[in-house]
N, CA, C and O atoms as a GROMACS GRO file, in nm:
protein
  456
    1MET      N    1   3.132   3.210  18.302
    1MET     CA    2   3.199   3.099  18.236
    1MET      C    3   3.324   3.154  18.167
    1MET      O    4   3.314   3.248  18.088
    2ALA      N    5   3.438   3.097  18.195
    2ALA     CA    6   3.564   3.144  18.138
    2ALA      C    7   3.568   3.119  17.987
    2ALA      O    8   3.529   3.012  17.941
    3GLY      N    9   3.614   3.219  17.912
    3GLY     CA   10   3.628   3.204  17.768
    3GLY      C   11   3.502   3.230  17.689
    3GLY      O   12   3.505   3.229  17.566
    4LYS      N   13   3.391   3.252  17.756
    4LYS     CA   14   3.264   3.277  17.686
    4LYS      C   15   3.261   3.422  17.638
    4LYS      O   16   3.287   3.514  17.716
    5VAL      N   17   3.230   3.441  17.511
    5VAL     CA   18   3.221   3.575  17.454
    5VAL      C   19   3.075   3.616  17.453
    5VAL      O   20   2.991   3.545  17.398
    6ASP      N   21   3.044   3.731  17.511
    6ASP     CA   22   2.908   3.783  17.512
    6ASP      C   23   2.877   3.839  17.375
    6ASP      O   24   2.937   3.938  17.333
    7LYS      N   25   2.783   3.777  17.303
    7LYS     CA   26   2.753   3.822  17.168
    7LYS      C   27   2.672   3.951  17.165
    7LYS      O   28   2.644   4.004  17.058
    8THR      N   29   2.635   4.001  17.281
    8THR     CA   30   2.557   4.124  17.286
    8THR      C   31   2.626   4.233  17.368
    8THR      O   32   2.558   4.317  17.428
    9SER      N   33   2.757   4.233  17.373
    9SER     CA   34   2.825   4.339  17.448
    9SER      C   35   2.807   4.473  17.377
    9SER      O   36   2.798   4.478  17.254
   10ILE      N   37   2.803   4.578  17.454
   10ILE     CA   38   2.776   4.711  17.400
   10ILE      C   39   2.881   4.753  17.296
   10ILE      O   40   2.850   4.828  17.204
   11GLY      N   41   3.004   4.705  17.310
   11GLY     CA   42   3.111   4.740  17.217
   11GLY      C   43   3.090   4.686  17.076
   11GLY      O   44   3.151   4.737  16.982
   12ARG      N   45   3.007   4.585  17.060
   12ARG     CA   46   2.980   4.529  16.928
   12ARG      C   47   2.877   4.610  16.849
   12ARG      O   48   2.864   4.591  16.728
   13LEU      N   49   2.805   4.699  16.915
   13LEU     CA   50   2.701   4.778  16.848
   13LEU      C   51   2.765   4.897  16.781
   13LEU      O   52   2.760   5.009  16.833
   14ARG      N   53   2.825   4.874  16.665
   14ARG     CA   54   2.907   4.976  16.600
   14ARG      C   55   2.848   5.034  16.472
   14ARG      O   56   2.907   5.125  16.413
   15TYR      N   57   2.733   4.984  16.429
   15TYR     CA   58   2.670   5.035  16.307
   15TYR      C   59   2.558   5.132  16.344
   15TYR      O   60   2.461   5.094  16.410
   16LYS      N   61   2.570   5.258  16.301
   16LYS     CA   62   2.467   5.359  16.329
   16LYS      C   63   2.356   5.345  16.225
   16LYS      O   64   2.380   5.365  16.106
   17CYS      N   65   2.238   5.312  16.271
   17CYS     CA   66   2.125   5.280  16.183
   17CYS      C   67   2.006   5.370  16.214
   17CYS      O   68   1.998   5.431  16.321
   18ASP      N   69   1.914   5.376  16.119
   18ASP     CA   70   1.785   5.442  16.141
   18ASP      C   71   1.680   5.335  16.164
   18ASP      O   72   1.672   5.238  16.090
   19LEU      N   73   1.600   5.354  16.267
   19LEU     CA   74   1.485   5.268  16.294
   19LEU      C   75   1.363   5.342  16.241
   19LEU      O   76   1.337   5.455  16.282
   20LYS      N   77   1.289   5.278  16.150
   20LYS     CA   78   1.179   5.347  16.082
   20LYS      C   79   1.047   5.272  16.102
   20LYS      O   80   1.043   5.149  16.101
   21SER      N   81   0.942   5.350  16.120
   21SER     CA   82   0.808   5.292  16.136
   21SER      C   83   0.723   5.325  16.014
   21SER      O   84   0.743   5.429  15.951
   22PRO      N   85   0.628   5.236  15.980
   22PRO     CA   86   0.543   5.260  15.863
   22PRO      C   87   0.434   5.362  15.893
   22PRO      O   88   0.382   5.369  16.004
   23THR      N   89   0.400   5.440  15.792
   23THR     CA   90   0.291   5.536  15.800
   23THR      C   91   0.213   5.529  15.670
   23THR      O   92   0.270   5.539  15.562
   24ASP      N   93   0.082   5.511  15.681
   24ASP     CA   94  -0.004   5.511  15.563
   24ASP      C   95  -0.035   5.654  15.525
   24ASP      O   96  -0.074   5.735  15.610
   25THR      N   97  -0.016   5.686  15.398
   25THR     CA   98  -0.044   5.821  15.350
   25THR      C   99  -0.138   5.814  15.229
   25THR      O  100  -0.137   5.716  15.155
   26SER      N  101  -0.216   5.917  15.211
   26SER     CA  102  -0.306   5.926  15.097
   26SER      C  103  -0.224   5.960  14.972
   26SER      O  104  -0.133   6.042  14.977
   27ASP      N  105  -0.257   5.894  14.861
   27ASP     CA  106  -0.184   5.922  14.737
   27ASP      C  107  -0.251   6.032  14.653
   27ASP      O  108  -0.205   6.062  14.542
   28GLY      N  109  -0.359   6.090  14.704
   28GLY     CA  110  -0.427   6.198  14.633
   28GLY      C  111  -0.528   6.152  14.531
   28GLY      O  112  -0.603   6.234  14.477
   29ALA      N  113  -0.533   6.024  14.502
   29ALA     CA  114  -0.627   5.971  14.404
   29ALA      C  115  -0.723   5.870  14.468
   29ALA      O  116  -0.779   5.785  14.400
   30GLY      N  117  -0.740   5.882  14.599
   30GLY     CA  118  -0.830   5.791  14.669
   30GLY      C  119  -0.764   5.665  14.722
   30GLY      O  120  -0.827   5.586  14.792
   31GLY      N  121  -0.638   5.646  14.690
   31GLY     CA  122  -0.566   5.528  14.738
   31GLY      C  123  -0.473   5.563  14.853
   31GLY      O  124  -0.466   5.677  14.898
   32ARG      N  125  -0.402   5.463  14.899
   32ARG     CA  126  -0.310   5.484  15.010
   32ARG      C  127  -0.176   5.420  14.974
   32ARG      O  128  -0.170   5.320  14.903
   33SER      N  129  -0.071   5.481  15.024
   33SER     CA  130   0.062   5.422  15.007
   33SER      C  131   0.130   5.423  15.143
   33SER      O  132   0.089   5.493  15.235
   34GLN      N  133   0.234   5.345  15.153
   34GLN     CA  134   0.304   5.334  15.281
   34GLN      C  135   0.442   5.398  15.270
   34GLN      O  136   0.518   5.370  15.178
   35ALA      N  137   0.471   5.483  15.364
   35ALA     CA  138   0.602   5.546  15.374
   35ALA      C  139   0.660   5.511  15.510
   35ALA      O  140   0.587   5.474  15.602
   36PHE      N  141   0.792   5.523  15.522
   36PHE     CA  142   0.858   5.493  15.650
   36PHE      C  143   0.923   5.620  15.703
   36PHE      O  144   0.994   5.689  15.631
   37ASN      N  145   0.898   5.648  15.830
   37ASN     CA  146   0.952   5.766  15.897
   37ASN      C  147   1.052   5.723  16.004
   37ASN      O  148   1.026   5.628  16.078
   38THR      N  149   1.164   5.792  16.012
   38THR     CA  150   1.265   5.762  16.113
   38THR      C  151   1.211   5.799  16.250
   38THR      O  152   1.168   5.912  16.273
   39ILE      N  153   1.214   5.702  16.342
   39ILE     CA  154   1.170   5.729  16.479
   39ILE      C  155   1.288   5.736  16.576
   39ILE      O  156   1.276   5.792  16.684
   40ALA      N  157   1.402   5.678  16.536
   40ALA     CA  158   1.519   5.682  16.624
   40ALA      C  159   1.644   5.644  16.545
   40ALA      O  160   1.637   5.572  16.445
   41GLN      N  161   1.757   5.694  16.591
   41GLN     CA  162   1.886   5.645  16.542
   41GLN      C  163   1.939   5.552  16.650
   41GLN      O  164   1.942   5.586  16.768
   42ILE      N  165   1.980   5.434  16.607
   42ILE     CA  166   2.025   5.331  16.701
   42ILE      C  167   2.163   5.282  16.659
   42ILE      O  168   2.207   5.304  16.546
   43TYR      N  169   2.229   5.216  16.750
   43TYR     CA  170   2.352   5.145  16.718
   43TYR      C  171   2.322   4.996  16.724
   43TYR      O  172   2.255   4.948  16.816
   44ALA      N  173   2.372   4.923  16.625
   44ALA     CA  174   2.341   4.781  16.614
   44ALA      C  175   2.463   4.703  16.568
   44ALA      O  176   2.560   4.759  16.515
   45ASP      N  177   2.458   4.573  16.588
   45ASP     CA  178   2.556   4.479  16.534
   45ASP      C  179   2.482   4.398  16.427
   45ASP      O  180   2.382   4.333  16.457
   46ILE      N  181   2.530   4.403  16.304
   46ILE     CA  182   2.463   4.337  16.191
   46ILE      C  183   2.552   4.223  16.145
   46ILE      O  184   2.667   4.243  16.108
   47ARG      N  185   2.496   4.101  16.146
   47ARG     CA  186   2.572   3.982  16.105
   47ARG      C  187   2.494   3.900  16.004
   47ARG      O  188   2.382   3.857  16.033
   48PRO      N  189   2.550   3.877  15.886
   48PRO     CA  190   2.482   3.791  15.788
   48PRO      C  191   2.481   3.646  15.837
   48PRO      O  192   2.580   3.598  15.893
   49THR      N  193   2.369   3.577  15.815
   49THR     CA  194   2.359   3.437  15.859
   49THR      C  195   2.330   3.341  15.745
   49THR      O  196   2.347   3.220  15.761
   50GLY      N  197   2.287   3.391  15.630
   50GLY     CA  198   2.258   3.302  15.519
   50GLY      C  199   2.206   3.379  15.400
   50GLY      O  200   2.179   3.499  15.409
   51GLY      N  201   2.193   3.310  15.289
   51GLY     CA  202   2.144   3.375  15.169
   51GLY      C  203   2.069   3.280  15.080
   51GLY      O  204   2.075   3.158  15.097
   52ASP      N  205   1.999   3.337  14.984
   52ASP     CA  206   1.918   3.257  14.893
   52ASP      C  207   1.902   3.334  14.763
   52ASP      O  208   1.885   3.456  14.763
   53GLU      N  209   1.908   3.263  14.654
   53GLU     CA  210   1.880   3.322  14.523
   53GLU      C  211   1.767   3.243  14.460
   53GLU      O  212   1.761   3.121  14.471
   54ALA      N  213   1.678   3.314  14.394
   54ALA     CA  214   1.567   3.249  14.326
   54ALA      C  215   1.539   3.322  14.195
   54ALA      O  216   1.561   3.442  14.183
   55TYR      N  217   1.492   3.247  14.099
   55TYR     CA  218   1.455   3.304  13.970
   55TYR      C  219   1.305   3.329  13.974
   55TYR      O  220   1.225   3.236  13.968
   56ARG      N  221   1.268   3.458  13.983
   56ARG     CA  222   1.127   3.495  13.991
   56ARG      C  223   1.099   3.608  13.893
   56ARG      O  224   1.177   3.702  13.878
   57GLN      N  225   0.986   3.597  13.828
   57GLN     CA  226   0.938   3.700  13.735
   57GLN      C  227   1.045   3.740  13.633
   57GLN      O  228   1.061   3.858  13.601
   58GLY      N  229   1.116   3.642  13.583
   58GLY     CA  230   1.211   3.664  13.476
   58GLY      C  231   1.347   3.717  13.518
   58GLY      O  232   1.427   3.755  13.432
   59LYS      N  233   1.375   3.721  13.649
   59LYS     CA  234   1.507   3.767  13.691
   59LYS      C  235   1.548   3.700  13.822
   59LYS      O  236   1.466   3.645  13.895
   60VAL      N  237   1.677   3.705  13.849
   60VAL     CA  238   1.731   3.647  13.971
   60VAL      C  239   1.711   3.745  14.085
   60VAL      O  240   1.747   3.862  14.074
   61GLN      N  241   1.653   3.697  14.195
   61GLN     CA  242   1.633   3.780  14.314
   61GLN      C  243   1.713   3.720  14.429
   61GLN      O  244   1.710   3.599  14.452
   62THR      N  245   1.782   3.805  14.499
   62THR     CA  246   1.867   3.762  14.609
   62THR      C  247   1.806   3.804  14.742
   62THR      O  248   1.756   3.915  14.756
   63LYS      N  249   1.810   3.714  14.840
   63LYS     CA  250   1.763   3.743  14.974
   63LYS      C  251   1.874   3.703  15.071
   63LYS      O  252   1.924   3.590  15.066
   64ILE      N  253   1.912   3.794  15.158
   64ILE     CA  254   2.016   3.767  15.257
   64ILE      C  255   1.953   3.779  15.395
   64ILE      O  256   1.885   3.878  15.424
   65THR      N  257   1.975   3.680  15.480
   65THR     CA  258   1.923   3.681  15.616
   65THR      C  259   2.031   3.727  15.711
   65THR      O  260   2.148   3.690  15.697
   66HIS      N  261   1.992   3.810  15.809
   66HIS     CA  262   2.085   3.865  15.906
   66HIS      C  263   2.032   3.848  16.048
   66HIS      O  264   1.911   3.836  16.069
   67LYS      N  265   2.122   3.846  16.143
   67LYS     CA  266   2.090   3.865  16.284
   67LYS      C  267   2.136   4.006  16.317
   67LYS      O  268   2.251   4.043  16.290
   68ILE      N  269   2.048   4.083  16.375
   68ILE     CA  270   2.080   4.220  16.415
   68ILE      C  271   2.060   4.230  16.565
   68ILE      O  272   1.954   4.195  16.617
   69TYR      N  273   2.162   4.278  16.634
   69TYR     CA  274   2.155   4.295  16.779
   69TYR      C  275   2.149   4.444  16.809
   69TYR      O  276   2.227   4.523  16.755
   70MET      N  277   2.058   4.482  16.896
   70MET     CA  278   2.043   4.622  16.935
   70MET      C  279   1.993   4.630  17.078
   70MET      O  280   1.947   4.530  17.134
   71ARG      N  281   2.002   4.750  17.138
   71ARG     CA  282   1.952   4.770  17.273
   71ARG      C  283   1.800   4.756  17.274
   71ARG      O  284   1.733   4.784  17.174
   72TYR      N  285   1.746   4.715  17.387
   72TYR     CA  286   1.603   4.698  17.407
   72TYR      C  287   1.530   4.833  17.393
   72TYR      O  288   1.580   4.936  17.437
   73ARG      N  289   1.412   4.828  17.332
   73ARG     CA  290   1.322   4.944  17.324
   73ARG      C  291   1.181   4.893  17.353
   73ARG      O  292   1.139   4.792  17.297
   74ALA      N  293   1.109   4.961  17.439
   74ALA     CA  294   0.974   4.918  17.474
   74ALA      C  295   0.876   4.929  17.357
   74ALA      O  296   0.776   4.858  17.352
   75ASP      N  297   0.905   5.019  17.261
   75ASP     CA  298   0.813   5.042  17.150
   75ASP      C  299   0.847   4.964  17.024
   75ASP      O  300   0.794   4.996  16.917
   76MET      N  301   0.932   4.865  17.031
   76MET     CA  302   0.978   4.791  16.913
   76MET      C  303   0.866   4.709  16.850
   76MET      O  304   0.783   4.651  16.921
   77SER      N  305   0.863   4.704  16.716
   77SER     CA  306   0.761   4.630  16.643
   77SER      C  307   0.822   4.562  16.521
   77SER      O  308   0.918   4.612  16.462
   78ALA      N  309   0.767   4.448  16.485
   78ALA     CA  310   0.812   4.376  16.365
   78ALA      C  311   0.769   4.448  16.238
   78ALA      O  312   0.812   4.411  16.129
   79ASP      N  313   0.686   4.551  16.249
   79ASP     CA  314   0.646   4.632  16.132
   79ASP      C  315   0.755   4.733  16.095
   79ASP      O  316   0.751   4.788  15.985
   80TYR      N  317   0.850   4.757  16.182
   80TYR     CA  318   0.956   4.854  16.157
   80TYR      C  319   1.058   4.798  16.059
   80TYR      O  320   1.064   4.677  16.036
   81ILE      N  321   1.138   4.887  16.002
   81ILE     CA  322   1.253   4.846  15.922
   81ILE      C  323   1.377   4.912  15.983
   81ILE      O  324   1.368   5.012  16.054
   82ILE      N  325   1.491   4.853  15.954
   82ILE     CA  326   1.620   4.908  15.998
   82ILE      C  327   1.698   4.944  15.873
   82ILE      O  328   1.714   4.861  15.783
   83VAL      N  329   1.749   5.068  15.867
   83VAL     CA  330   1.824   5.114  15.751
   83VAL      C  331   1.966   5.147  15.795
   83VAL      O  332   1.987   5.228  15.885
   84TYR      N  333   2.063   5.084  15.729
   84TYR     CA  334   2.204   5.113  15.752
   84TYR      C  335   2.263   5.157  15.618
   84TYR      O  336   2.270   5.078  15.524
   85GLU      N  337   2.305   5.282  15.611
   85GLU     CA  338   2.355   5.343  15.487
   85GLU      C  339   2.251   5.321  15.377
   85GLU      O  340   2.139   5.370  15.391
   86SER      N  341   2.282   5.250  15.270
   86SER     CA  342   2.185   5.230  15.162
   86SER      C  343   2.114   5.095  15.172
   86SER      O  344   2.042   5.056  15.080
   87ARG      N  345   2.135   5.024  15.281
   87ARG     CA  346   2.078   4.890  15.297
   87ARG      C  347   1.954   4.895  15.385
   87ARG      O  348   1.953   4.963  15.488
   88THR      N  349   1.850   4.820  15.345
   88THR     CA  350   1.725   4.814  15.421
   88THR      C  351   1.701   4.671  15.467
   88THR      O  352   1.709   4.577  15.388
   89PHE      N  353   1.670   4.657  15.595
   89PHE     CA  354   1.645   4.526  15.656
   89PHE      C  355   1.500   4.519  15.703
   89PHE      O  356   1.456   4.601  15.783
   90GLN      N  357   1.427   4.420  15.653
   90GLN     CA  358   1.289   4.396  15.694
   90GLN      C  359   1.290   4.300  15.813
   90GLN      O  360   1.346   4.191  15.804
   91ILE      N  361   1.230   4.342  15.922
   91ILE     CA  362   1.230   4.262  16.045
   91ILE      C  363   1.134   4.145  16.030
   91ILE      O  364   1.017   4.164  15.994
   92GLN      N  365   1.182   4.025  16.059
   92GLN     CA  366   1.099   3.905  16.055
   92GLN      C  367   1.060   3.858  16.194
   92GLN      O  368   0.950   3.807  16.216
   93ASN      N  369   1.154   3.875  16.289
   93ASN     CA  370   1.134   3.820  16.423
   93ASN      C  371   1.214   3.904  16.522
   93ASN      O  372   1.325   3.948  16.492
   94ILE      N  373   1.158   3.926  16.641
   94ILE     CA  374   1.227   4.000  16.746
   94ILE      C  375   1.231   3.913  16.872
   94ILE      O  376   1.127   3.868  16.921
   95LYS      N  377   1.351   3.890  16.922
   95LYS     CA  378   1.368   3.809  17.043
   95LYS      C  379   1.431   3.896  17.152
   95LYS      O  380   1.538   3.954  17.132
   96ASN      N  381   1.364   3.905  17.266
   96ASN     CA  382   1.416   3.976  17.383
   96ASN      C  383   1.511   3.878  17.453
   96ASN      O  384   1.466   3.785  17.520
   97ILE      N  385   1.641   3.898  17.436
   97ILE     CA  386   1.740   3.801  17.484
   97ILE      C  387   1.727   3.781  17.635
   97ILE      O  388   1.734   3.876  17.712
   98ASP      N  389   1.709   3.658  17.675
   98ASP     CA  390   1.694   3.616  17.815
   98ASP      C  391   1.580   3.688  17.887
   98ASP      O  392   1.574   3.685  18.010
   99GLU      N  393   1.490   3.752  17.814
   99GLU     CA  394   1.376   3.824  17.871
   99GLU      C  395   1.420   3.923  17.979
   99GLU      O  396   1.352   3.940  18.081
  100ARG      N  397   1.535   3.988  17.956
  100ARG     CA  398   1.591   4.080  18.055
  100ARG      C  399   1.576   4.227  18.015
  100ARG      O  400   1.623   4.315  18.087
  101ASP      N  401   1.512   4.255  17.903
  101ASP     CA  402   1.491   4.392  17.856
  101ASP      C  403   1.622   4.469  17.842
  101ASP      O  404   1.630   4.587  17.877
  102ARG      N  405   1.725   4.400  17.791
  102ARG     CA  406   1.855   4.466  17.769
  102ARG      C  407   1.887   4.473  17.620
  102ARG      O  408   1.925   4.579  17.570
  103TYR      N  409   1.872   4.360  17.550
  103TYR     CA  410   1.907   4.353  17.408
  103TYR      C  411   1.800   4.275  17.331
  103TYR      O  412   1.733   4.188  17.385
  104PHE      N  413   1.789   4.311  17.202
  104PHE     CA  414   1.707   4.233  17.109
  104PHE      C  415   1.799   4.158  17.014
  104PHE      O  416   1.904   4.209  16.974
  105GLU      N  417   1.757   4.037  16.978
  105GLU     CA  418   1.817   3.965  16.867
  105GLU      C  419   1.708   3.963  16.760
  105GLU      O  420   1.602   3.903  16.778
  106ILE      N  421   1.736   4.028  16.649
  106ILE     CA  422   1.637   4.044  16.542
  106ILE      C  423   1.679   3.961  16.422
  106ILE      O  424   1.793   3.968  16.377
  107THR      N  425   1.586   3.884  16.370
  107THR     CA  426   1.607   3.816  16.242
  107THR      C  427   1.548   3.907  16.136
  107THR      O  428   1.431   3.944  16.143
  108ALA      N  429   1.629   3.942  16.036
  108ALA     CA  430   1.586   4.034  15.932
  108ALA      C  431   1.635   3.987  15.797
  108ALA      O  432   1.735   3.916  15.787
  109THR      N  433   1.563   4.028  15.692
  109THR     CA  434   1.605   3.997  15.556
  109THR      C  435   1.635   4.124  15.481
  109THR      O  436   1.574   4.229  15.503
  110GLU      N  437   1.732   4.112  15.392
  110GLU     CA  438   1.771   4.222  15.306
  110GLU      C  439   1.751   4.176  15.162
  110GLU      O  440   1.787   4.064  15.127
  111GLY      N  441   1.695   4.262  15.080
  111GLY     CA  442   1.683   4.228  14.939
  111GLY      C  443   1.546   4.178  14.897
  111GLY      O  444   1.529   4.140  14.781
  112VAL      N  445   1.448   4.178  14.988
  112VAL     CA  446   1.312   4.139  14.952
  112VAL      C  447   1.216   4.242  15.009
  112VAL      O  448   1.245   4.309  15.108
  113ALA      N  449   1.100   4.252  14.943
  113ALA     CA  450   0.998   4.345  14.991
  113ALA      C  451   0.931   4.287  15.114
  113ALA      O  452   0.922   4.166  15.129
  114HIS      N  453   0.884   4.374  15.202
  114HIS     CA  454   0.820   4.334  15.327
  114HIS      C  455   0.681   4.281  15.303
  114HIS      O  456   0.612   4.243  15.397
   0.00000   0.00000   0.00000
C-alpha cells in the first residue's frame, strides 16, 4: 500500500535495552525474594501511549503506558521486564504481530510495581 509506514521496521529499533527474567532467591532467613537477571540485550522501539496519576498511600504515584516493539524471541514471557538506561518497564501484554514470528508489540507500564 503506497504511503503506509511500517511501524515495525528494523530501523526503528534504536533503543538498546536489557531483557531480564525473574529469579527467586533465598533471603537467608527462611524467606524468598525476587531478583531479575539479564538474559539478553535487545534493540527496541519505545513509544509512550498514555499516563495516569493517582493519590495512593499519602503520595502521588505516576504510571505511564508504553508500546514497545522488538524482534521476536521464542522464549519471551510476560514475567520479564525491559530495562532501558534507568527506566524499568513491566510487561503487561505480548502480541506476536500478524502471527509471523518477526516482531512483538508489547504493552508495558513504567512507574508501578509488577
